[in-house]
N, C-alpha and C positions, 0 to 999 in steps of 0.2 A: 736497916736489916729487914724490916717487914716489906719495904718496897722491893728490895732485891729478891726476896722469896716469892712475892707476888709476881714479879717479872719472870722468874724462872718457871713458876707454875703455868703462867700464861703461855710462855714459849713452848712448854711441853704439850699443853693442850692443843695449841695451834699446829705444832709439828705432827701430832698424831692424827690430825684431821685431813691430811693429804694436801689440800690446796689452801694454804694459809691466807692468801689474798682474799679468797672467797669468804672464808671464815671471819676474817677481820672486817671485811665490808658488811657482812651480815650482822656482826656484833655492833658496829657503829650504827647501822640502820635500826637495829633492835633497841639500842640505847635511845635513839631519837623517838621511837614509838613509845617507849616508856615515859620519856619526858613529856611528849605530847599528851598522853593520858593524864599525867600528873597536873599539867597546866590546865587542861580541860576541866579536871575535877575542881581545881581552885577557882576557875572562872565560873563554873556552874554553881558552886556553893550550894548544892542541893542536899537536903537532909537524906540520910540513909543511902547515898549513892556511891560511897567509897568502894564497896565491893565490886560494883559494876565497873568502875574505872580500873581497879586492880585486874579484873579478868580481861578487860579490853586491852590494856597495855600489854599484858603477857601474851594474849592471843595474837595481837598485831606483830609483836616482836618474834614470836615463835614461828609465824608464817614466813619469816625471812630465811629460815633454815637453822642449822646447828649453831651458828654464831649468834643468831637472834635469840634462840632458846637459852643459850648460855648466858647472854647478857641479861635477859629477863630474870633468870634464876638468881644471878649474882646480885642484881639491883634489888630484887624483891627480898632476898634474905638479908641483905645489908640494911634495908629500910626497916624491916621488922626487928632486927637485932637492936638497932638504935632506939626504936620506939619502946621496946621492952625495957631497955636500960634507962630510959628517961621517965619511967613511971607509968607508961600505958600498960594496961592489963594484958596478961598472957591469953585470956579468952578472946579478946578482940584480935590479937596477933594471930592466933590459930585460925580464926575465921577469915582473916585477910589471906593467910597462906593457902587456905582451901580455895578461895577465889583465884589466887595466883595460879595454883596448879590446874584448876579448871580451865583457865584461859590457855596456859601453856600446852595442855594435853588436847587442845582442839575443841574444847567445849564452847558453847555459844555464850558470849558475855551478856547477852540479853536475858539470860536466866537470872541475872542479878540486877536487872534494870528496875529501879523503883518506879511506881506509877507516877506519872506526871513529869518525869524528867524530859526536858525539851528534846525533840527528835534530832536536833543539830548534833547531839552527842550520840 
């Protein structure tokens, strides 16, 4: 039932967007951007860098267009929802969401870059 409702909502969103192929392509690319930021964060394993990677993933995805912004928002909200439900504090989640929104709204992810994080990221 949840999958059916999700599908209907996705169809409605895509149809209202005018060009569903463009939206879908942007959403797929945005999902890849989010995944790349996540795997880079895991690879870097650098203290206090998670907000930077949150902002960077959201910024990269949002630059794809409406589909990328939508994918970034859905992924970010789902990730924070899961983390809150598994015992991670709501304060950290709120800070993560602030970084997510900063990136999605066109803010510079480097505002969250910790000192000493390798320039490869």
